[in-house]
Kinemage of the C-alpha trace (Angstrom):
@kinemage 1
@onewidth
@group {chain A} dominant
@subgroup {mainchain}
@vectorlist {calphas} color= white
{ca met a 1} P 19.733 5.455 34.047
{ca ala a 2} L 18.458 5.585 30.484
{ca arg a 3} L 17.166 2.427 28.900
{ca glu a 4} L 19.021 0.977 25.975
{ca ser a 5} L 17.370 1.265 22.579
{ca ile a 6} L 15.936 -1.948 21.225
{ca ala a 7} L 14.668 -0.324 18.017
{ca met a 8} L 15.671 -1.900 14.723
{ca ser a 9} L 18.022 0.041 12.469
{ca his a 10} L 16.742 1.002 9.007
{ca gly a 11} L 18.586 -1.989 7.514
{ca glu a 12} L 17.225 -4.377 10.149
{ca leu a 13} L 13.713 -3.056 9.563
{ca arg a 14} L 14.035 -3.597 5.806
{ca glu a 15} L 15.341 -7.149 6.349
{ca phe a 16} L 12.419 -7.851 8.703
{ca leu a 17} L 9.859 -6.472 6.236
{ca glu a 18} L 11.388 -8.368 3.300
{ca arg a 19} L 10.435 -11.596 5.135
{ca thr a 20} L 7.041 -10.363 6.319
{ca thr a 21} L 4.100 -11.627 4.258
{ca glu a 22} L 1.174 -10.402 6.370
{ca val a 23} L 0.339 -7.383 8.499
{ca val a 24} L -2.636 -6.341 10.540
{ca val a 25} L -3.978 -3.121 9.053
{ca gly a 26} L -5.519 -0.912 11.710
{ca thr a 27} L -8.279 1.431 10.581
{ca leu a 28} L -11.098 3.473 12.062
{ca gly a 29} L -14.535 1.935 11.704
{ca thr a 30} L -17.669 3.831 10.748
{ca ser a 31} L -18.272 4.977 14.338
{ca gly a 32} L -14.606 5.780 14.983
{ca glu a 33} L -13.892 2.451 16.688
{ca pro a 34} L -10.545 0.749 15.990
{ca ala a 35} L -10.671 -2.172 13.577
{ca gly a 36} L -8.039 -4.580 12.289
{ca thr a 37} L -7.843 -6.588 9.079
{ca leu a 38} L -5.221 -9.214 8.214
{ca ala a 39} L -3.659 -8.342 4.858
{ca ala a 40} L -1.013 -9.768 2.558
{ca cys a 41} L 1.944 -7.398 2.256
{ca ala a 42} L 5.266 -6.814 0.538
{ca leu a 43} L 8.092 -4.317 0.836
{ca val a 44} L 8.359 -2.424 -2.460
{ca gly a 45} L 11.173 0.101 -2.482
{ca asp a 46} L 10.649 2.273 0.591
{ca glu a 47} L 6.944 1.499 0.884
{ca leu a 48} L 4.883 -1.181 2.539
{ca val a 49} L 2.254 -2.413 0.085
{ca phe a 50} L -0.735 -4.344 1.401
{ca ser a 51} L -3.765 -5.906 -0.228
{ca leu a 52} L -7.146 -5.592 1.464
{ca pro a 53} L -9.972 -7.913 0.462
{ca asp a 54} L -13.434 -6.498 -0.164
{ca gly a 55} L -15.106 -5.826 3.155
{ca pro a 56} L -15.061 -3.511 6.163
{ca gly a 57} L -11.278 -2.950 6.248
{ca arg a 58} L -11.195 -1.850 2.644
{ca ser a 59} L -14.231 0.416 3.004
{ca asp a 60} L -12.652 1.908 6.157
{ca val a 61} L -9.497 2.826 4.189
{ca glu a 62} L -11.536 4.277 1.346
{ca arg a 63} L -13.465 6.453 3.841
{ca asp a 64} L -10.425 7.419 5.996
{ca pro a 65} L -6.989 6.474 4.601
{ca arg a 66} L -5.132 6.909 7.917
{ca val a 67} L -3.821 3.453 8.875
{ca cys a 68} L -1.279 1.631 10.965
{ca cys a 69} L 0.257 -1.662 9.878
{ca thr a 70} L 1.635 -4.034 12.497
{ca ala a 71} L 3.768 -7.162 12.137
{ca asp a 72} L 5.736 -9.277 14.583
{ca glu a 73} L 7.586 -12.552 14.960
{ca tyr a 74} L 8.267 -14.461 18.142
{ca pro a 75} L 10.326 -17.669 17.839
{ca ser a 76} L 11.369 -17.240 21.504
{ca tyr a 77} L 11.282 -14.424 24.060
{ca tyr a 78} L 14.690 -12.994 23.114
{ca glu a 79} L 13.860 -13.251 19.423
{ca ile a 80} L 10.629 -11.216 19.528
{ca arg a 81} L 10.732 -8.549 16.831
{ca gly a 82} L 8.051 -6.286 15.500
{ca met a 83} L 7.069 -2.979 14.018
{ca thr a 84} L 4.159 -0.630 13.567
{ca ala a 85} L 4.100 1.768 10.620
{ca his a 86} L 1.681 4.718 10.561
{ca gly a 87} L 0.685 6.480 7.386
{ca thr a 88} L -1.902 7.555 4.878
{ca ala a 89} L -2.769 4.706 2.524
{ca arg a 90} L -2.779 5.461 -1.164
{ca pro a 91} L -4.081 3.133 -3.881
{ca thr a 92} L -1.321 1.409 -5.838
{ca glu a 93} L -0.658 -1.547 -8.103
{ca ala a 94} L -0.112 -4.833 -6.290
{ca pro a 95} L 3.227 -6.521 -6.987
{ca pro a 96} L 2.979 -10.007 -8.532
{ca gly a 97} L 1.750 -12.613 -6.087
{ca leu a 98} L 0.389 -10.144 -3.542
{ca ala a 99} L -3.214 -9.613 -4.552
{ca arg a 100} L -5.761 -11.951 -3.017
{ca gly a 101} L -8.616 -10.019 -4.525
{ca gly a 102} L -9.592 -6.615 -3.311
{ca ala a 103} L -7.344 -3.586 -3.662
{ca ala a 104} L -3.709 -2.724 -2.972
{ca tyr a 105} L -2.528 0.272 -0.954
{ca ala a 106} L 0.883 1.641 0.038
{ca ile a 107} L 2.289 3.616 2.938
{ca gly a 108} L 5.767 5.027 3.393
{ca leu a 109} L 8.139 4.001 6.169
{ca asp a 110} L 8.570 7.525 7.547
{ca asp a 111} L 6.719 6.906 10.831
{ca val a 112} L 7.744 3.503 12.213
{ca val a 113} L 8.158 2.177 15.730
{ca ser a 114} L 10.119 -1.081 15.935
{ca phe a 115} L 11.591 -3.374 18.550
{ca asp a 116} L 13.988 -6.314 18.730
{ca phe a 117} L 14.164 -8.101 22.093
{ca gly a 118} L 17.479 -9.629 20.980
{ca lys a 119} L 18.999 -6.223 21.717
{ca ile a 120} L 18.160 -6.422 25.410
{ca gly a 121} L 21.577 -6.302 27.055
{ca glu a 122} L 20.891 -7.543 30.570
{ca arg a 123} L 19.166 -10.893 30.608
{ca val a 124} L 17.883 -12.219 33.894
């Protein structure tokens, strides 16, 4: 028996990202190790824009722009929602109120994995 899909629809994903103010930006460190940096973010059109402060995360993106951005919320078990977007970061202008110093980058929403536990049909 196939499992039901608990992925968010495009509209649900947009609504989720419109409320999201921070993501963890995953990068590759200088030796290829995974690294994560908390970054302010905003949905701008069909792109996720994030602002990285000066430091290792920003230098990682400048060296290798392949990133993943992850966000979640978890008010209760059946309200857990989240997403991970993969992409190639490109420098961009930060929308008003986003920049906390550092530099702003954007990725598209073409490669996203999402989940919404509220869509689980059979609750034990």
